[in-house]
C-alpha positions in Angstrom: -14.4 7.4 13.4 -12.0 6.5 16.2 -10.3 3.1 16.8 -12.9 1.8 19.2 -15.8 2.9 16.9 -14.1 1.3 13.9 -13.6 -2.0 15.7 -17.3 -2.1 16.8 -18.4 -1.3 13.2 -16.1 -4.0 11.7 -17.4 -6.6 14.2 -21.0 -5.5 13.5 -20.4 -5.9 9.7 -18.9 -9.4 10.2 -21.9 -10.4 12.4 -24.3 -9.0 9.8 -22.5 -10.9 7.0 -22.9 -14.2 9.0 -26.6 -13.5 9.7 -27.2 -12.6 6.1 -25.5 -15.8 5.0 -27.6 -17.9 7.5 -30.9 -16.5 6.3 -29.8 -16.7 2.6 -28.9 -20.4 3.0 -32.2 -21.0 4.8 -34.0 -19.4 1.9 -32.2 -21.6 -0.6 -33.0 -24.8 1.3 -36.7 -23.8 1.3 -36.8 -22.7 -2.4 -34.6 -25.5 -3.9 -36.2 -28.3 -5.8 -33.2 -30.6 -5.2 -34.3 -33.4 -2.9 -31.0 -34.9 -1.9 -29.8 -33.7 1.4 -27.3 -36.5 2.2 -23.6 -36.5 3.2 -22.3 -35.7 -0.3 -24.7 -32.8 -0.5 -23.5 -31.4 2.8 -19.9 -31.8 1.7 -20.7 -30.0 -1.6 -22.3 -27.1 0.3 -19.1 -26.8 2.5 -16.8 -26.9 -0.5 -18.8 -24.4 -2.5 -18.9 -22.0 0.5 -15.2 -22.2 1.1 -14.4 -21.8 -2.6 -16.8 -18.8 -2.9 -15.2 -17.1 0.1 -11.7 -17.5 -1.3 -12.4 -16.8 -4.9 -15.0 -14.1 -4.1 -12.6 -12.2 -1.9 -9.9 -12.1 -4.5 -12.4 -11.1 -7.2 -13.8 -8.3 -5.1 -10.3 -6.9 -4.4 -9.7 -6.9 -8.1 -13.0 -5.3 -8.8 -12.3 -2.7 -6.1 -9.0 -1.7 -7.8 -10.6 -1.7 -11.2 -13.2 0.7 -9.8 -10.5 3.0 -8.7 -8.9 2.7 -12.2 -12.1 3.6 -14.0 -12.9 6.4 -11.6 -9.5 7.9 -11.9 -9.2 7.6 -15.7 -12.6 9.2 -16.1 -11.5 12.3 -14.1 -8.1 12.9 -15.8 -5.7 10.7 -13.8 -2.7 9.2 -15.6 -2.2 5.4 -15.6 0.9 4.1 -13.8 0.3 0.6 -12.6 -2.4 -2.1 -12.4 -1.9 -5.6 -11.0 -4.1 -8.7 -10.8 -2.8 -11.8 -9.1 0.8 -11.2 -9.9 0.3 -10.1 -13.5 0.8 -6.4 -13.9 0.5 -3.7 -16.6 3.0 -1.0 -15.9 3.8 2.3 -17.6 7.6 2.5 -18.3 9.1 5.2 -20.4 5.7 6.2 -21.7 4.8 2.6 -22.8 2.6 0.0 -21.3 4.4 -3.3 -20.5 3.3 -6.5 -19.0 5.3 -8.0 -16.1 5.1 -10.7 -13.5 4.8 -8.6 -10.4 2.2 -8.2 -7.7 1.6 -6.1 -4.6 2.6 -8.2 -1.6 -0.3 -9.3 0.6 -3.1 -8.3 -1.9 -4.9 -9.7 -4.9 -4.3 -6.6 -6.9 -3.2 -3.0 -6.9 -3.8 0.2 -8.8 -1.6 3.3 -9.0 -2.6 6.5 -10.9 -1.1 9.9 -11.1 -3.6 12.8 -10.4 -4.1 15.7 -12.8 -2.7 19.2 -12.0 -4.2 21.1 -9.1 -6.2 24.2 -9.8 -6.5 26.7 -7.0 -5.5 24.0 -4.5 -8.1 21.5 -5.8 -8.2 18.4 -8.0 -10.8 15.7 -8.7 -10.8 12.9 -6.1 -14.3 11.9 -5.3 -14.9 9.6 -8.3 -11.4 8.1 -8.0 -11.9 7.2 -4.3 -15.6 6.2 -4.7 -14.9 4.0 -7.7 -13.7 1.1 -5.6 -16.7 0.6 -3.3 -19.1 1.5 -6.1 -17.7 -1.4 -8.1 -18.2 -3.7 -5.0 -21.7 -2.5 -4.4 -22.6 -3.1 -8.1 -21.1 -6.6 -8.0 -23.1 -7.2 -4.8 -26.3 -6.2 -6.4 -25.7 -8.5 -9.4 -24.7 -11.4 -7.2 -27.8 -11.0 -4.9 -30.0 -10.9 -8.0 -28.5 -14.2 -9.3 -28.7 -15.8 -5.9 -32.4 -15.0 -5.7 -33.2 -16.2 -9.2 -31.2 -19.4 -9.0 -32.2 -20.5 -5.5 -35.0 -22.7 -6.7 -33.1 -24.4 -9.6 -29.3 -24.4 -9.2 -28.6 -24.8 -5.5 -24.8 -24.7 -5.4 -24.5 -21.7 -7.9 -27.1 -19.8 -5.8 -25.0 -20.3 -2.7 -21.8 -19.2 -4.5 -23.4 -16.0 -5.7 -24.9 -15.4 -2.2 -21.5 -15.7 -0.5 -19.8 -13.6 -3.2 -22.5 -10.9 -2.9 -22.0 -10.8 0.9 -18.2 -10.4 0.4 -18.8 -7.6 -2.1 -21.1 -5.8 0.2 -18.7 -6.2 3.1 -15.7 -4.9 1.3 -17.7 -2.0 -0.2 -19.2 -1.0 3.1 -15.9 -1.1 5.1 -14.3 1.1 2.4 -17.3 3.5 2.3 -17.5 4.2 6.0 -15.0 6.9 6.9 -12.3 5.9 9.4 -8.6 6.6 9.8 -7.1 4.0 12.1 -4.4 1.9 10.4 -4.9 3.8 7.1 -7.6 6.1 5.8 -10.6 4.4 4.1 -11.9 5.6 0.8 -14.9 7.2 2.6 -12.5 9.1 4.8 -11.0 10.8 1.8 -14.3 11.5 0.2 -15.8 13.2 3.3 -12.6 15.0 4.5 -10.4 16.1 1.7 -12.6 18.9 0.7 -12.6 20.5 4.2 -10.5 23.6 4.8 -8.9 22.1 7.9 -7.5 19.3 5.8 -5.8 21.5 3.2 -2.4 20.1 4.0 -3.6 16.5 3.7 -5.4 17.2 0.4 -2.1 18.7 -0.9 -0.1 15.8 0.6 -2.3 13.1 -1.1 -1.9 14.8 -4.4 1.8 15.2 -4.0 2.4 11.6 -2.9 0.4 10.2 -5.7 2.2 12.4 -8.3 5.6 11.5 -6.8 4.8 7.8 -6.7 3.9 7.9 -10.4 7.1 9.7 -11.4 9.3 7.3 -9.4 7.5 4.3 -10.9 8.1 5.6 -14.4 11.8 5.9 -13.7 12.3 9.5 -12.5 15.0 9.8 -9.9 14.1 11.6 -6.6 16.6 14.4 -7.3 14.7 15.1 -10.6 11.3 15.4 -8.9 10.0 19.0 -9.0 10.9 20.6 -5.7 7.5 22.3 -5.5 5.9 18.9 -4.8 7.4 18.8 -1.3 9.1 22.1 -0.5 5.9 23.4 1.1 5.9 20.9 4.0 6.6 22.2 7.5 8.3 19.3 9.3 7.3 20.8 12.7 3.6 20.6 11.8 3.0 17.0 10.5 -0.7 16.4 10.9 -1.3 13.3 8.8 0.5 10.4 7.1 0.5 12.1 3.7 2.2 15.3 4.8 4.7 13.0 6.6 5.2 11.0 3.4 5.6 14.3 1.4 8.4 15.3 3.9 10.0 11.9 3.4 10.0 12.5 -0.4 11.8 15.7 0.3 14.4 13.7 2.2 14.7 11.3 -0.7 15.4 14.3 -2.9 18.2 15.5 -0.7 19.6 11.9 -0.3 19.7 11.3 -4.1 21.6 14.6 -4.5 24.0 13.3 -1.8 23.4 16.4 0.3 23.9 14.1 3.2 24.2 16.8 5.9 20.8 18.4 5.0 19.3 14.9 4.5 20.3 13.8 8.0 19.0 17.0 9.6 15.7 16.5 7.9 15.3 12.8 8.8 16.3 13.7 12.4 13.6 16.4 12.5 11.0 13.9 11.1 12.0 11.3 13.8 11.4 14.0 16.4 7.8 14.4 15.2 6.6 10.8 14.8 4.3 10.6 17.8 1.1 10.2 15.8 2.6 8.6 12.7 1.7 5.0 11.6 4.1 2.4 12.7 5.5 1.7 9.3 6.3 5.3 8.7 8.1 5.5 12.1 10.2 2.4 11.2 11.0 3.8 7.7 12.3 7.0 9.2 14.3 5.1 11.9 15.9 3.0 9.1 17.2 6.2 7.4 18.4 7.6 10.7 20.4 4.4 11.3 21.8 4.6 7.8 23.2 8.1 8.5 24.7 6.8 11.8 26.4 3.9 10.0 28.0 6.1 7.3 28.7 8.9 9.8 29.9 8.6 13.4 29.0 4.9 13.6 28.6 4.9 17.4 27.8 1.4 18.6 25.5 2.5 21.4 23.5 4.6 19.0 23.3 1.7 16.5 22.1 -0.6 19.2 19.5 1.9 20.3 18.1 2.3 16.8 18.5 -1.3 15.6 16.1 -2.8 18.1 13.7 -5.8 17.6 10.9 -3.6 16.1 13.2 -2.3 13.5 14.6 -5.7 12.7 11.1 -7.0 12.2 10.2 -4.1 9.9 13.4 -4.6 7.8 12.6 -8.3 7.4 9.1 -7.4 6.2 10.5 -4.8 3.8 13.2 -7.0 2.4 12.2 -6.3 -1.2 12.7 -2.5 -0.7 15.9 -0.9 -2.1 16.3 1.2 1.0 16.1 -1.8 3.3 18.8 -3.7 1.4 21.0 -0.6 1.2 20.8 -0.3 4.9 21.6 -3.9 5.6 24.5 -3.8 3.1 25.9 -0.8 5.1 25.4 -2.7 8.4 27.2 -5.8 7.0 30.2 -3.8 5.6 30.6 -1.1 8.2 29.6 -2.9 11.5 29.7 -6.6 11.0 32.5 -6.5 8.4 31.1 -9.8 7.1 31.8 -10.4 3.4 29.3 -13.2 3.2 26.5 -11.1 4.7 27.5 -8.2 2.5 27.3 -10.4 -0.6 23.8 -11.7 0.5 22.4 -8.2 0.8 24.0 -6.7 -2.3 22.4 -9.5 -4.3 19.0 -8.7 -2.7 19.7 -5.0 -3.4 20.2 -5.6 -7.1 17.1 -7.8 -7.2 15.1 -4.9 -5.5 16.5 -2.5 -8.1 14.9 -4.5 -10.9 11.4 -4.4 -9.3 8.7 -2.3 -10.9 7.6 0.8 -9.0 11.1 1.3 -7.6 12.9 2.1 -10.9 13.6 5.7 -9.9 15.3 4.8 -6.7 17.8 2.4 -8.3 20.4 4.8 -9.7 20.7 6.8 -6.4 20.7 3.5 -4.5 23.6 2.2 -6.5 25.6 5.5 -5.9 25.0 5.1 -2.2 26.3 1.5 -2.3 29.5 2.9 -4.0 29.7 5.5 -1.1 29.4 2.7 1.5 32.2 0.8 -0.2 34.4 3.9 -0.2 33.7 4.5 3.5 34.3 0.8 4.3 37.7 0.8 2.4 38.8 4.0 4.2 37.9 2.6 7.6 39.7 -0.7 6.9 42.8 1.1 5.7 42.9 3.2 8.8 
């Protein structure tokens, strides 16, 4: 489904949700035995509706991620991370630990590591369908409660109606296959099995496996090379093969094979035409980093460090790579001790974040390299 078709579908789904809510409320008003329809009743309906939208949305996000968790565990995926409203269960050093940590901008998150591939295949349908199936199940339960409570418990019936609509909406938008900003669950289900998507199928598996290893504390240089060595940088066809190539870059960077790493990130930057904006900015950040520790040409720095990149770095402030880059910029270009101190503090904070544990040691070694280069330039 293309961008225009996806937009039309989303608008249609929103309109359908409003129409369903309208008819549902009309049914409750007709079936309810509550006689009072005064000002306080109207205010109560408004408050219940708003509360149901907010709470129902968060509950459905959590249910969606729990569905992925159940579907993955049932098909041999390994547990890595599960978060609900800032409280997370994370696998570290083979043990499950609880931490205060959430996925920015979401009510929850789930990360699993897929089982080994066999003949280029691995189970994925139940994992990807688990999310929207959980939403559809919740929707069916909520609609049943709405119908049965409409005549006796007015406000609760409305709450279940709104929550059921939110469940159906989230489930439907994830079920319908599209690949605009990011692929939907339905897109994976209906496309990963196709022969023409062999590279994407392998890329999804590789990215999930690599994410799991990094989150558990493995350094990029210790990641098995076969997870990314197969990628052809000149033939990047989807975001997952792109991310797999980026993992190969992280492997070289962590080994401080800086020459090869720079060549690879330059090659990636030359093939970003169809890549998502975030992946483009991530690659440009790394290209800027190599410019800072290398030739450090002001005109090239100004070309790369434009307003788009500044906005991306601000949004990615909790990432180790973003603070490593900004520390290099503060020391090697601005030569501002206060700015350098600000970013090194943010860097150490990022190193302590779950899911980035494997990046921390290599990041610290690159910080030491930046200091060495800065001292050499200052002495010269």
